[in-house]
C-alpha positions in Angstrom: -0.1 0.1 0.0 1.3 3.4 -1.0 1.3 6.2 1.6 -1.7 8.5 0.7 -1.4 11.3 3.3 -4.1 11.1 6.3 -5.8 8.2 7.2 -9.5 8.2 5.9 -12.4 7.4 8.0 -15.4 5.5 7.0 -18.8 6.0 8.7 -22.6 5.4 7.7 -23.0 9.3 8.3 -21.0 11.0 5.8 -21.3 14.2 8.0 -18.8 12.6 10.4 -16.3 11.9 7.5 -16.6 15.5 6.2 -16.1 17.1 9.7 -13.0 14.8 9.9 -11.5 15.6 6.3 -12.1 19.2 6.6 -10.3 19.3 10.1 -7.2 17.9 8.5 -7.7 20.4 5.8 -7.8 23.5 8.2 -4.8 22.6 10.3 -2.5 23.3 7.7 -2.9 27.0 8.5 -2.0 26.6 12.0 1.8 25.8 11.8 4.2 28.3 13.2 8.1 28.7 12.9 10.2 29.5 15.9 12.8 32.3 15.7 16.2 32.9 17.2 14.3 35.5 19.4 11.7 33.2 20.8 13.8 30.3 21.2 10.8 28.0 20.0 10.9 25.0 17.8 11.2 25.4 13.9 7.9 23.9 13.3 4.8 23.8 15.8 1.0 23.9 16.1 -0.7 26.8 17.3 -4.0 28.9 16.8 -3.1 31.5 14.2 -4.3 34.4 16.3 -2.7 33.4 19.4 0.1 35.7 20.7 1.3 33.1 23.0 1.8 29.3 23.1 -0.2 27.5 25.9 0.7 24.3 27.8 -2.8 23.0 28.2 -3.6 23.5 24.6 -0.2 22.1 23.4 -0.6 18.7 25.5 -4.1 18.3 24.3 -3.2 19.1 20.4 -0.6 15.9 20.6 -3.8 13.7 21.0 -5.1 14.5 17.4 -1.7 15.1 15.7 -0.6 11.8 16.4 -3.2 10.6 13.7 -1.5 12.6 10.9 0.5 9.7 9.6 3.8 11.6 10.5 2.7 14.4 8.2 2.5 16.6 11.2 4.9 16.6 14.1 3.2 16.1 17.6 6.4 16.4 20.0 7.6 20.1 19.1 4.5 21.3 21.1 6.0 19.6 24.3 9.6 20.2 23.5 8.7 24.2 23.4 7.8 24.1 27.0 10.8 21.9 28.3 13.1 24.1 26.2 12.0 26.9 28.5 12.4 25.0 31.7 14.1 27.0 34.6 16.9 25.5 36.8 14.5 25.0 39.7 12.3 23.0 37.3 9.5 25.4 36.8 7.7 25.5 33.6 5.4 28.5 32.8 2.0 27.7 31.4 2.4 30.3 28.5 5.4 32.0 26.8 5.1 34.9 24.1 5.5 33.9 20.6 7.4 37.3 20.0 10.3 36.8 22.4 9.8 33.6 24.2 9.2 35.3 27.9 7.0 33.8 30.1 3.5 35.2 30.5 2.3 35.6 34.2 -0.4 37.4 35.7 -1.8 38.8 39.1 -4.3 36.1 39.4 -1.8 33.5 38.4 1.6 34.6 39.5 3.6 31.3 38.8 1.8 30.7 35.5 0.9 27.5 36.5 -1.3 25.3 34.3 -2.9 21.6 34.2 0.4 19.3 34.7 -0.5 16.8 31.7 2.9 16.4 30.2 3.4 12.8 31.3 0.0 11.9 30.0 0.7 13.3 26.5 4.2 11.5 26.3 2.5 8.3 27.3 0.0 8.6 24.4 2.8 9.7 22.2 4.9 6.6 22.9 1.9 4.3 22.2 1.3 6.1 18.6 4.7 6.7 17.5 6.8 4.1 19.6 9.9 6.3 20.3 11.1 5.0 23.7 14.6 7.0 23.3 12.2 10.3 23.6 10.8 8.8 27.1 14.2 8.3 28.3 15.3 11.9 27.1 12.3 13.6 28.6 12.2 11.8 32.0 14.5 14.0 33.7 12.7 17.2 32.6 9.4 15.7 33.9 11.0 14.9 37.3 12.1 18.2 37.9 9.0 19.5 36.9 7.0 17.2 39.3 9.7 18.1 42.2 8.8 21.9 41.6 5.1 21.5 41.6 5.4 19.6 45.0 8.0 22.1 46.5 5.8 25.3 45.5 2.1 24.1 45.6 1.8 21.3 48.1 1.4 22.3 51.7 1.2 20.6 55.0 -2.5 19.0 54.0 -0.7 16.7 51.3 -2.7 18.8 48.8 -2.0 21.1 46.2 -3.2 24.9 46.4 -3.1 26.8 43.0 -5.1 29.8 41.8 -8.3 29.1 39.7 -6.6 30.3 36.7 -4.6 27.2 36.8 -7.3 25.2 36.0 -8.6 26.8 32.7 -11.7 27.4 34.2 -11.1 31.0 34.8 -14.6 32.3 35.8 -16.0 29.1 37.1 -18.1 29.6 40.5 -15.3 28.7 42.6 -14.2 31.6 44.2 -13.9 30.1 47.8 -12.0 27.2 46.6 -8.2 26.7 47.8 -7.7 22.9 47.2 -9.1 22.3 43.5 -10.2 18.8 42.7 -9.3 19.1 39.2 -5.7 20.3 39.7 -5.0 17.9 42.6 -6.3 14.9 40.3 -4.1 16.3 37.4 -1.3 16.0 39.5 -2.2 12.6 40.6 -2.6 11.7 36.9 0.8 13.2 36.3 2.3 10.6 38.9 0.4 7.8 37.8 1.7 8.4 33.9 5.1 9.0 35.5 5.0 5.4 37.0 3.7 3.9 33.8 6.8 5.5 31.9 8.9 4.0 34.4 7.3 0.5 33.7 8.1 1.3 29.9 11.7 1.9 30.6 11.9 -1.0 33.0 13.0 1.5 35.6 11.5 -0.2 38.9 12.8 2.6 41.2 11.2 5.4 38.9 7.7 3.5 38.6 7.7 2.7 42.3 8.2 6.1 43.4 5.7 7.9 41.5 3.2 4.9 42.2 3.6 5.9 45.9 3.0 9.6 45.0 -0.1 8.6 43.2 -1.5 6.7 45.8 -1.0 9.1 48.5 -2.6 11.7 46.5 -5.3 9.4 45.6 -6.1 8.5 49.3 -6.2 12.1 50.5 -8.5 12.9 47.3 -11.0 10.2 48.3 -11.0 10.8 51.9 -11.3 14.7 51.7 -13.1 15.6 48.7 -15.6 12.9 48.1 -19.2 14.2 49.1 -21.2 11.2 50.0 -24.6 13.0 49.5 -23.8 14.9 46.2 -22.2 11.7 44.7 -19.5 14.0 43.5 -15.9 15.1 44.3 -15.8 18.5 45.5 -13.2 21.5 45.9 -12.2 22.3 49.7 -11.9 25.8 51.2 -9.1 27.2 53.1 -10.3 25.1 56.2 -10.5 21.9 54.1 -14.3 22.2 54.2 -16.1 20.6 51.1 -17.8 23.3 48.7 -21.2 22.3 47.3 -20.8 23.9 43.7 -21.1 20.9 41.4 -18.6 21.5 38.6 -17.1 19.4 35.6 -13.7 19.5 37.6 -15.0 16.6 39.7 -14.7 14.1 36.5 -11.0 14.2 36.0 -10.9 11.6 38.7 -12.3 8.9 36.5 -9.3 9.7 34.0 -7.2 9.4 37.1 -8.5 6.3 38.3 -9.3 7.7 41.5 -13.0 6.2 42.5 -13.6 2.7 43.4 -16.6 1.1 41.4 -19.2 2.5 43.8 -18.1 6.1 43.7 -17.4 5.7 39.8 -21.0 4.5 39.3 -22.4 7.5 41.3 -20.4 9.8 39.1 -21.3 8.3 35.9 -24.9 8.6 37.1 -24.5 12.3 36.9 -23.1 12.0 33.4 -26.5 10.2 32.5 -28.7 12.6 34.3 -30.2 15.6 32.3 -30.7 17.6 35.4 -26.9 17.6 36.2 -24.4 16.9 33.6 -26.1 14.8 31.1 -27.4 17.8 28.9 -28.3 17.1 25.3 -24.8 18.2 24.3 -22.5 16.7 26.9 -21.1 17.9 29.4 -21.6 21.3 30.9 -18.9 23.0 33.0 -21.5 23.4 35.8 -24.2 21.1 36.6 -27.7 22.1 35.0 -29.3 22.3 38.5 -26.4 24.5 40.2 -27.8 28.0 41.1 -24.7 29.1 39.0 -25.6 27.3 35.9 -26.2 29.5 32.7 -28.1 28.1 29.6 -26.0 30.6 27.5 -22.9 29.1 28.8 -21.2 32.3 30.0 -17.6 30.9 29.8 -17.5 28.1 32.6 -20.9 28.6 34.0 -22.5 26.1 31.7 -20.6 26.0 28.3 -19.5 22.9 26.7 -16.0 22.6 26.0 -14.6 20.0 23.9 -11.4 19.3 25.9 -13.7 18.7 28.8 -15.8 16.7 27.1 -12.7 14.6 25.7 -11.4 14.3 29.3 -14.5 12.8 30.5 -14.9 10.2 27.5 -11.3 9.1 28.2 -12.4 8.7 31.8 -15.3 6.5 30.9 -13.0 4.3 29.0 -11.0 3.8 32.2 -14.1 2.0 33.7 -15.0 0.2 30.8 -18.1 2.4 29.6 -17.4 2.2 26.0 -21.1 2.3 25.1 -21.7 5.7 27.0 -18.6 6.9 25.9 -19.5 6.6 22.3 -23.1 7.7 22.9 -21.9 11.0 24.4 -19.1 11.5 21.7 -21.8 11.0 18.8 -24.2 13.5 20.6 -21.5 16.1 21.0 -20.3 15.8 17.4 -23.8 16.3 16.2 -24.0 19.6 18.1 -20.7 20.5 16.6 -22.0 19.6 13.0 -25.3 21.8 13.5 -22.9 24.6 14.3 -20.9 24.2 11.5 -23.9 23.8 9.1 -26.5 26.1 10.5 -29.8 26.3 8.9 -30.5 29.6 6.7 -27.8 31.8 5.3 -25.5 32.0 8.4 -22.0 30.8 7.9 -21.1 27.9 10.1 -18.0 27.2 11.9 -16.3 25.3 15.0 -15.7 27.0 18.0 -14.0 27.0 21.3 -17.4 26.2 23.4 -20.9 25.3 22.9 -24.2 25.7 24.3 -25.4 22.7 26.6 -29.1 22.4 25.3 -29.3 23.8 22.2 -27.4 24.4 18.9 -24.9 27.2 18.5 -21.5 28.6 20.1 -21.7 29.5 23.8 -22.2 33.1 24.6 -20.3 35.3 27.1 -20.9 39.0 26.0 -18.3 40.4 28.8 -15.4 38.6 27.0 -14.5 39.7 23.5 -13.7 37.5 20.7 -15.1 34.5 22.5 -15.8 31.6 21.9 -12.9 31.7 19.2 -13.9 30.4 15.7 -12.2 27.4 14.2 -10.6 26.7 17.6 -8.8 23.7 16.5 -6.7 23.1 19.8 -10.0 22.1 21.2 -12.4 21.1 18.5 -10.0 18.7 16.6 -10.1 16.8 19.8 -13.5 15.9 18.9 -13.6 15.9 15.1 -10.5 13.7 14.9 -9.5 11.9 18.0 -13.3 11.1 19.4 -14.0 10.1 15.7 -11.5 7.5 15.6 -11.2 6.3 19.0 -14.7 6.2 20.0 -17.2 6.6 17.0 -15.2 4.2 14.9 -13.6 2.8 18.3 -9.9 1.9 17.4 -7.4 2.0 20.1 -3.7 1.5 18.8 -0.3 0.6 20.5 2.6 0.9 18.0 5.0 -0.6 20.4 2.7 -3.5 21.3 1.8 -4.0 17.5 -1.8 -4.1 18.7 -5.1 -2.5 17.3 -8.3 -2.9 19.5 -11.6 -2.3 17.8 -14.3 -1.9 20.5 -17.7 -1.3 19.1 -21.3 -1.8 20.6 -22.5 -3.4 17.4 -21.4 -4.1 13.8 -21.9 -1.2 11.7 -20.7 0.0 8.2 -17.4 1.8 9.1 -13.6 1.7 9.6 -10.4 3.3 8.8 -7.8 3.1 5.6 -4.3 3.7 5.3 -3.5 4.4 9.1 0.4 4.3 9.8 1.6 2.1 12.3 5.3 3.4 12.2 6.3 1.7 9.1 3.2 -0.4 8.6 0.1 1.0 6.5 -2.9 -0.7 7.9 -6.7 -0.6 6.6 -9.7 -2.2 8.7 -13.3 -1.9 7.5 -16.6 -3.6 8.0 -19.4 -4.4 5.5 -22.4 -6.6 5.3 -22.2 -9.2 2.6 -24.2 -12.1 1.4 -22.3 -14.1 4.1 -23.2 -11.7 7.1 -20.8 -9.0 8.5 -17.2 -9.1 7.3 -14.4 -7.5 8.3 -11.8 -6.6 5.6 -7.7 -6.0 6.7 -4.9 -5.1 4.7 -1.4 -4.6 6.3 2.1 -4.5 5.2 3.4 -6.2 8.3 2.1 -8.8 10.9 0.2 -7.2 13.9 -2.5 -8.1 16.6 -6.0 -7.3 16.0 -8.7 -7.7 18.8 -12.3 -7.3 17.8 -14.6 -6.6 20.7 -18.4 -6.6 20.1 -20.1 -5.6 23.1 -23.6 -6.3 22.4 -22.8 -9.7 21.4 -20.3 -10.4 24.0 -17.8 -11.4 21.3 -14.2 -10.7 21.7 -11.4 -12.3 19.9 -7.8 -11.4 19.2 -6.0 -12.6 16.0 -2.7 -12.2 14.3 -2.9 -10.4 11.3 -0.5 -11.4 8.6 0.9 -9.1 5.7 -1.4 -8.5 2.6 -5.1 -9.0 2.5 -7.3 -11.1 4.5 -11.0 -10.9 5.7 -12.9 -12.5 8.8 -16.6 -13.3 9.2 -18.1 -12.2 12.4 -20.6 -15.2 12.5 -17.5 -17.6 12.6 -16.0 -15.9 15.5 
């Protein structure tokens, strides 16, 4: 098979294919060049109207750029920040593109942002397979982790950071000192540092961060879980739980913090239209919270693609693939309605959406919001969720595995996806003999088909060349 460019997706609703294809076309306008003055990478992805590079957006953008078949590089986005690390391990969450200087504010004097580098690096490794890169970045990530501990962790064992550190600037959390999302993000940081230690066969590194992870997990569960609400909550300066129900609570699913009982109660909220199960999942504040606004108003009800993405990935951790797919599809239909509005109005993708009706979220007080064609957020849905949750493919290049997890058989698949130097195609179709999966590959890999509704799961070695399998024969 010849390399044709980006992988093609196949789905019975052509609108999903169109938004996926158009996103790749739009991305070509998002590439910037570093200069001698700013010290940034020669080629990196950033929103064209941004004056700064942003750590949160850089980490998340790697989750869709890894599917470009190496046409677009993902790692320079992270390397921009590693190259700016101070001697004490500090990394600022934003740097100016004009001169590379850190951006700090009165509300966020240290410029701290969600510490998601290790999660992004773990995902990069499984999609690109570069173990040497992990060895190279571990010292940087260790220094960064130590700086976070030294500056933001206090005697409670929890981390106290400003609200601006969470990317939920105007959320109704003014009284909070210990924020559930940041503390969980640091637990996620430790969890993936330990996983990287396992990949590198560094038992000491793995054990050290596993211990940090369990220490933080225990504190989050004992102090931040509210039994009456069935949610994790922020704490005030006296470590009292605050009753505001925000989307921040669901980072805990991604961090594998709750046990099965707590996870069930959290997930009940995601299905409940009175709290977080709105038509467009999931609002930043529960629909029954006094601060909720149907117009969005920033983090008072808007649906932000990165937070929806975070919850979808958290649902996967607890095996809720059906719900993850259903919510992905609902969310994408709202994006499609905004891209193809009725009447003469021109459509677009946006930074944030309304929770219960079509259209971009509103926040009149903030100029130029929500930003149009804001791909650092929107492409998480239109590329990553389409491949991983609508079509249902989970890929690990080092393991040479592709898992296909689907509720039931449908006409869909992917064509010309690069597994390093191996191009693969996986397509399902219905023939006279029943449901058939056609596979094409240049090299051997291992394919797992998991049809949830039928309880069928089988792992098979897929040889080079073309082959097919009949589902009824599994």
